N, C-alpha and C positions, 0 to 999 in steps of 0.2 A: 574330649577322652579324658577327664581329672579319672573318672573311674569307668573303669570297663564294664559295661554288662554282659551278661550271660553270653548273649547272641555274640558280643564281641570276640570275648574268648575263645568260642568256639570257631569263628571265624579264623583267628591268629593259629590256634591248635590245626585248623584245616590246612591253610599254607604250609604250617611247617611238614603236617603229614604229607603233602606234596612232593617234598624233596627228602623223604627219609632214607631213600636208598642212594641218595648222592654221598659223594666221599668229602665235600665241601659245601654244605647246602648255603651256610650262612648268608652269602651275599646275595642269592637266589629269593631266600626268605624275607630279608631285610627289603628288598626292592619289590616284592610284591605287597609288604605292609604298607611300606610310602604310598603304593600306586593306591591301596586301598583306603589309606587315612590321610594321608597327604603329612604324616609326620611319623616318628617314632618315640614315643614318650618312655620314662624309664622303666612305668608299670607295663607296657608291651614287652620291653626288654627283658623283663623278668619272668614274663611268659614264656618266652622265646626260650629264654636260659633252661627253665624247668621243662620244657617238650623236647630240648633237643640236646642238652646236656652240658651246653657250650657256656662258658663264664659270664656273667651279668658284664663282669670287666672287659672280656675282651668282644663282645657285641657294643657297649660303649665306645672302646676303642673304633670300632670300625666305622659307627652312627657318625662320631664326630670326625674321622679322618677324613669321609669322602664328601665333598659340598654338594652331592646332590638326595643326601638323607638330610632331615632334619630332627632338631628334638622339641621344634616349634611348630604349631601349627602354620601353614603358609595361607597367604590370601587367594582368593579365587581367579585374582589376576596377576602373577608373577611376574615382575618386569625386571627382566635380565639386562643390566647395563654392560655393555663389555669395556672391561680397563684394559685390555692387551696394550702392546705399544702402538699399532696403528692407529686403533682407537682413540687412545690416550693423546697423541699426538695432535690429534683433529679435534680435540674438544669434550671427549667422553666424560672427564672430571665435571666440567661444566654442567653437562648433561644430566648426570646423576644428583648434582648437587639441585637442579630446578627439579626433580622429582621427588627431591626429600621437601623442600620448599613449601611445591604445590600442596603434598600428600601429607607432610608433617610427620614424617616420621625419617630414620636414616636407613641406610642401608641394611639389610639382614632383618630390618624389624616389619610389621604387619601394622595395617591400619586397623583402628579400633572396632570399623564396621566388619572389618574381615574382608574386604574388595581387594586389597593390595599388598603386594610385598615387593621390596625394592632386595634385588641382589646383584650385588658388586661380581661379575663375571673377569675370569681372565680371559686368553683368547678365546674365541670361539668359531674360529677360523673363516673369518669373514673379512677379513683385511681389506679385500678389493672395495667394498661399499661403507667403509669406515667413515664417521662411526657407528656402528650397530646398536641398537636395541633389540630385544626379543620380549614378546607377552605373549605366555604360554605357547610358545613354539613359533608365532607369527613373528618375522624378522621384518624390523623397521631399519631399511638403509640410510646412510646418509643424515643420520639424526641430527636436527638442531635445537639449541636450547627454545628458539621461539615454537619450534614444534611440538613441545613437551605438552604444554596446557591442552593443545588440540586433541592430542592424542589421549592424556586422561579422561577430558570430557567427552569423547565418544564412548569408553569403558562406562563411565558414570551414564551416560544417556541410556546404554543396555540394560543399565540397573534399574534406571528411572530415579536417579540420586544425585540430577545435575545439582551442583552448585551455583 
């Protein structure tokens, strides 16, 4: 989304118009844009600012404060590794390290092919099945370092990009 085309600008304006009657529309607008495009770059924030009258600084502050918004595109498969206390004491750091090693990226980064993003998460509320990993909402309970390669291979197989 380096440069937004006319249709993209129209979509963003339509999203803003959806919430024109709301007292505090920003979170809803940004959430819909995040769902539509997967991230909210500065160019989009400028369009939202022009359309709503909310300053770019305020919009940027919201986008960077909440972890579910992103300034960068995420991969097709977002691997969320819980690093909350229960998961952490059961080896979550070693699990995220293994994902990083296999995919060649760190937490917060996306693979060059655009398939995978690793997110380090705080508690996801799955303490009873710790350590827990999510991939696009699917929960992998009691994850182990030995399971990581198999999980990555399953997703690569779905894409026909097995290594």
